[in-house]
Structures are given as C-alpha cells and as structure tokens.
N, C-alpha and C positions, 0 to 999 in steps of 0.2 A: 280725768285720770291723767297722770304724768307719766310718760314714757322716758325711761332712761336710755341714754345712748352712751355706751362705753366706747372710748377712743384710745385706751391704753393698751391696746393689743401686743405693742413691742415689750411691755413688762410680763403680762400674762394674759391668758385668755380662757374662757369657759370651754369645757369639753362637751361634745355633743353627746346625748344620752346613749346612742348606739355605739360610740367609741368608748365610753365608760363600761358598757356592759361587756364589750369584747375584751377589755384589758383586765376585768375582775380577776380571772384565773391567774394572771401574771403578777398581781398585786397580793394574792392570797395563798395559792397552793402551787404554783408552777414557776415560782422566783428562783433565781440562781444565776450562775455564771455561764453564759452560752460559750465562752471561750475555753471552758475547762474540759478535761478529757473524760470525767465520768458520765454515766448514761443520762444523769438528770440534767447536765449541762446540754449535751448533745440534742437532747430533746427541744431545748429552748433555741438551740443554733437553727433547728429546723423551722420553728415558727418565725424567727427573724429572716431567714431565707425566703420563706413563703410570703412574708410582708415585703421584701425586697422584690420579689417577682410581681406582686400585685401592683406596686408603685411604678416599676418598670413598664408594665403593661398600660398602666393609666396614662403615663407621659410619653409613651413611645420610645423608651430607651432600652438599652442592654442591661443585663443584670449587673455587669462590673461598673456601670456609670451610676449606679444608685449607691450612694454612701451615706450611712447613718452616723451622726455624731452626737456628742453629749451635750453641746450647747452652741449658742449662737457664735460665740469667740472661736471655738475649734472650727466651725463652719467657715467663718469669714477667713482664717489662717489657711485652711485647705484650698479655698478658692483662690486666695491671693497666690499661694505657693504654685498652685497648677497654672495660673495665669503667667506667672514669671518663668516656669519651666517651658510653656508652650511658645513664649515670645522672648527669648533671653536677651535680644539686642534692645529690647525697649525699656 
C-alpha cells in the first residue's frame, strides 16, 4: 500500500473532521455579516468573540492580541505594519 505525503500546506490543507462539524452551522444556517447592526449579525459576532477567547486561552494571549484576518497577505501586512510601528528607528 502506498501512503501519500502531502507537502503543499502553504496552498491549502485538509480540514479536521471535528473542525468541519463545528463549522457546518456557519456554512448553512448561521452565515451573515458579524459587523452588521442587526440581530443575526450580532449573534455571529458573539461566536467570533468566543473563538477569539478560545485562541487566546490556548496560546496564553490577551483577547486584544488575537486578530483574525481574511488571508495570508493581510496577516503578513498587519505583522509588518506592527513591527514597523514598534521599532520606527529600524
């Protein structure tokens, strides 16, 4: 039997079954804009804040230190911007 080893996780990666299961409601019935003012959106904002708390607890960070972005480029730009602001002389 041949075992495949996938080494292109930079491009995409598989999702763990338990993650897929947890996300199903947000793909099917609980989708929306968490930044909106309507009740449906505020419920989603609560779910995002709960996830932020879980990540913060997992890595020993404060809530304000956990930032969710939409892509790798946005993450890289935010990190570079923060590094430049923290050390403007460099």
